[in-house]
LOMI-313545 format. One record per residue: residue in three letters; x, y, z of N, C-alpha, C in turn. Coordinates in steps of 0.1 Angstrom, whole numbers, plus 5000, padded with zeros to 4 digits. Example, Ala and Ser with C-alpha at 12.3 -4.5 7.8 and 13.67 -1.06 7.14 Angstrom:
! residues 2
ala513249435078512349555078513249675078 ser512849785071513749895071512950005079 
//
This chain:
! residues 276
met057908113245057008073235057108183223 lys056408153217056308273200054908313198 leu055408483203053608513195053108503182 leu052308473174052508443161051208533156 his050208573165048708683163048408733177 ser048008853173047108913185046208973177 gly044808913176043808943169043009033181 lys041509063176041209153183040809103195 val040308983197040108923214041008843220 arg041708753208042708663211044008653206 asp045108623215046808613208047008443206 val047708453197048208303193049508273194 tyr049508223204051108213204051608023199 glu052707963198053207903192054307793206 asp054307653205055007613219054807473215 arg056007443213056507333216055807263203 gly055807313193054807273182053607253185 asp052707323191051207323192050907503188 ile049907513191049107693195049107673207 ile048807773214048507823227047807933225 leu046407903223045008063219045008073236 val044908243236044608263248043708403246 ala042408353253041408463252042108593262 ser041808723257042208813263040508893271 asp040808973278039209043285039109163273 arg039609183263039609263254038409253245 val037609353242036109363239036209413221 ser035509343216035609443204034309463197 val033809563186032609613185033009723169 tyr032009643162032409713146033909663141 asp034509573151036009543142037009643148 val036409703159037109803162037709723179 ile038309713186039009703197038709783209 leu037709773217038009893230038909933237 pro038910033240040010073253039609993265 thr038809963265038609933284038009783283 pro038809683290038409553288037209513302 ile036509383299035909343305036509213315 pro036209273327037109173337036909003335 asp037208923337037108743338036308703323 lys036508813312035808823297036608653293 gly037708703294038708563284038308433294 lys038208423305037708313317037108253310 ile036008333310034208293310034308243296 leu034808303283034808203270034908103271 thr036508113279037707983275036607863278 arg036207893291035507793298033807723292 leu033007863280032307823279032607693266 ser033707793259034007723243034107583245 leu035007553257035607373263034407313263 trp033007403271032107253270031207243260 trp031207343252030207313237031307263229 phe032307263227033707133221033307023223 glu032906973240032406843241031206863236 gln030506903243029006863234028506853219 leu029706933210029306903194030906833190 ala031506703201032106663190031906523185 asp030806503186030406393176029706493160 ile029706583157029406613150030806693143 val031606743145032806793139033906763150 pro035006763147036206753156036706873157 asn037406903169038207013174039507013173 his040207113178041507133178041907123189 val041207123198041907113217042506983224 ile043607013223045206923229044606933244 ser044807053257044407013266044207163272 ala043107183281043107343291044107313299 thr044307233303045607203315047007263314 asp047307193302049007213299049007293288 val049207463296049007593292049807653305 pro050907773298051907833308051107943319 ala051807923335050707963344050308043339 glu051008143337050308293332049108313329 phe049008213320047308193313046708093317 glu047208043328046107903333044508003334 gly043207933327041907953331041508023316 arg042308103312041608123296042708123280 ala043307963288044107913277043607823276 val043807753261043907623256045207533249 arg045507493247046907453240046107333225 cys046307373216045307353203046607283196 arg045507193182046207183174046407263160 lys048107303150048007323143047007333136 leu046307493126045307443116045307593106 lys045807493099045707583083043707633082 met043407753090042307773086041707813074 val040107823071039507813058039208003062 gln039808043050039408233048038108243044 val037108183049036008203051035308203062 glu034608353069033508333079032408243082 cys032408143086031408053088029708063096 ile029108153094028108193101026808113096 ala026508063105024308033105023808153115 arg022408193109021508283117020108163111 gly019608213127018408163128016708233135 tyr017608333132016708473136017208573126 leu016608693129016308843121017508903132 thr018508933129018809063135020409103131 gly020909203137022609273135022409273120 gln023809263115023709283101022909223091 gly022609043096021609013084020209083083 leu019709143094018409273091018609323088 lys019409443087019809523081019909493063 asp020609353057020909363047019309273041 tyr018809223052017709173046016709283045 arg016609413053015909503049015809633036 ala017609593030017709633024017109543007 thr017309383006017409362998016709212999 gly015809223011015109113012015508943008 ser017308993014018008853013018908863023 ile019708713026020908743036022308683027 ser022908693019024108623017023808523005 gly022608602997022508592987021108462988 val020308442998019608403008018308443002 ser017208402996015908473001015108423010 leu014608573013013808523027012208563028 pro011008543032010108563030010008743031 pro008708793027008508903033007608903042 gly007909063050007309083060007809023076 leu009108993072010108943081010109103090 val010409093104010909223115012009193121 glu012209273132013509213137013409133151 gly014309023150014008923156013308833158 ser012608843140011708713137012608603138 gln011708503138012808353138012708323117 leu013608293114013508253101012908083101 pro012508103085011807973086012207823085 glu013707823082015107753090016007833089 pro017007733096018607853097019207823085 ile019707923082020707983072021807983071 phe022807993061024407943061024708153055 thr025208173059025608333052026908373055 pro027408323048029208363049029508493046 ser030808493053031508663050032608643050 thr033408743040034708733040036108743051 lys036908683055037408753069038608843067 ala038008943076039009073070040209073079 pro041309153074042109173080042209283093 leu042909253107042309333115042209503116 gly040909503123040809653117039709713108 gln039609613094038809613087037409533089 his036409563078034709493081034809383069 asp034609223081033809143076033009213063 glu032809133048031709173042031009053038 gly029509003035028908923037028908893023 ile029308723019029608713001027808562999 thr028108502994027708402988027208302990 tyr027108122990027408062985028008042975 asp027708122963028608022950030008092954 asp030008232961031208262963032108192969 val031508122981032508042985033007922978 val031807862969032307742960033407792953 ala033207912947034507952935035808002948 gln035708002959036808062965038007872966 glu036707802976037107672980036607512975 gly035807592963035507422958034307412962 ala033907302954032007272955031907182971 glu033107082972033206982983033507062992 val034207142992034407203004033707313014 ala032907373006032007483007030507383012 glu030607313006029107213010030007193023 glu030807113026031307103039031207183055 leu031207323046031807443055030207463061 arg029407453050027207483050027207383059 arg027307273055026507133065027407153083 ile028607163083028807183095028607313105 thr028407453092027907573099026607523109 leu025707473094024007453106023807343112 glu024907233112024707133125025107133137 val025907283137026707273150025207353156 tyr025107533145024107603151022607483157 arg022207423150021007343153021107243166 arg022507183170022307113183022907223192 gly023607313189023807423199022407513201 ser021107523190019907623197019207493207 glu019407373202018407273208018707313223 leu020907223228021107183237020807363245 ala020207483240020707643248019107623245 ala018407593242016707583241016007523254 glu016607393257016307363269016407443282 arg017707523281018007593297017907773292 gly016907753282015707903282016408033276 val017607993267018208073261018008033245 ile017708163240017908133220019208163216 ile019508153207020908133201020308153188 ala020408353189019908393173020408353163 asp022208403163023008373150024408313160 thr025008263144026308203150028008213144 lys029108273149030108243138030808133144 ile031008073133032307913135033807943130 glu035007923132036007883126036707743123 leu036807713109036907593112038207543102 gly039507523100040007493096040907353093 trp041707323084042307203084043807143095 ala043607023098044506963106045606913096 ala047206853101047906813093047506723087 asp046706663090046506523084045406533073 gly044606613070043506733060042306663068 thr042406673082040806663087040106803089 leu039106853087038406973088038107013100 met038307103108038207093123037507213126 leu036607223141036807363143037807393152 gly038307513155039107593159038207723167 asp039207773174038807933180037907923185 glu037207993186035507963198034707913189 val033707843203032607883200031507823203 leu030307933200029207933207029408003221 thr030108103219030308203233029208323230 ser029508413239028508543233029608613233 asp030908613223031308713211030908663200 ser030508513198030808463183028708473179 ser028408493188026908433190026008543196 arg024908563196023908613200022708553209 phe023008573221022408493234020908593235 trp019608533235018108583240017808483250 pro017508523258016508493271015108453262 ala014608293266013508263256012108343258 asp012508353273011408403278011008543280 asp011508623268011508833273011708773259 trp011208683248011808733232010608793225 lys010608863219009308933212009708963199 pro009408963183009809003173008809103169 gly010009223164009109353166010509493174 arg010909413179011909503189013209493189 thr014209523194015309473202015109453210 gln016109273211016109133221017309203233 phe016609163242017609173251018709063255 ser020009103255021108983253021908973261 phe021908833261023408773270024608823259 asp025008863254026608913253027009033251 lys027509093242028409223239027309343233 gln026709233224025609343221024909423230 tyr024809453246024509573252026109673250 val027709653249027809733247028309813237 arg027609673223027909753211026509903211 asp025009843217024709913214024910063224 trp025510083235026210183243027010273230 ala028310173223028910253214028010313203 thr027110253200026210323191026010453198 gly025110453207024710553211025510643214 thr026810633213027710743221027910883206 gly027410803193028010913181029310883179 trp029310753186031310713177031010683164 asp031810713157031810653142032110593137 lys032610473147033410343151034710333140 lys035110363142036410423137037410413148 glu038610413148039810393157040210543159 pro040010603169040310553187038510483189 ala037910383202037010393199037210453219 pro036310513221035810583233036010463244 glu036310483256036310453268034910393273 val034610253279034010233282033610333298 pro032210313302032210363315032010263326 ala032710193340032310153347030810063348 glu030110123346028610063351028309953337 val028510023324028609943313029409833315 val030409833315031909713318030409623325 glu030509663341029509583349028709503346 val027709593335026109523330027509413320 thr028109383313028309403302028709223311 arg029709263321030409133326029509013329 ala028209043334027508983342026608913333 arg026509023320025608923311026608833311 tyr027608813303028708693297028608593306 leu028708613322028208553330026908443333 glu025908553331025008453332024108373317 ala025008393305024808343295025808193299 tyr026808193304027708073308027207993318 glu026608073330025807993340024707913333 arg023807973328022207923322022807823312 ile023707853302023607743290024407573298 thr025507603309026407523314025807453324 gly025007543331024207503345025307473354 lys026407523355027407553363027807693369 ser027607713380027707843390029207863385 trp029908023383030908063380031708053393 
//
């Protein structure tokens, strides 16, 4: 196999003309890789992505060829995939106000050029889900929010509309299924790319604890920070250390690693209904 790319969380190899996508146990916050891995994280995210790809197959085709025809050393955390030419836009859907979206709203009353009603607070449900794209920055640099018009200028009107439509449909389907299991999906980021035959496909990971914010529905209360089944816990810990969000990142204490792993696991078990 040939290593093509090592990202913040995933390593990409070429094998027999296919892509082998390997999910590591690395965790990144603020676009910086932390030096401490989260045990089993790669396997948890891989299983969760595969479950979601099945649930979303009628909305958008995906890049998965096989979850079993992979090198033995990567078993459980790798997927054999079609090669895609990735769209150079981070496709983000938001249904609730939090994270960078909250910061943008407080500053401008809008997110990625989408105006929102006044008076919203942290954790507020938006009137309807919105498409808030961003740039796709190189490793070590930060993604920057862009408007829908920016996407049109970069990709063309027809492609931009497809990106928005697919992103919002994936979010809506995911939100409906998660809500049945007592989980709110506050926001999510998906990756789309072109297959060799020109089909626009879902790639990378989808609706995982790394690409989404998951909140327990019975604990949701606007106006405060929400309990999260994702890496928000380690993100909050990192912020609380006074770290400047630049490399090198601090080592993560064992108790933070343990809590983070438990939250990844709970998200997987709640959403899929399967025990780890």
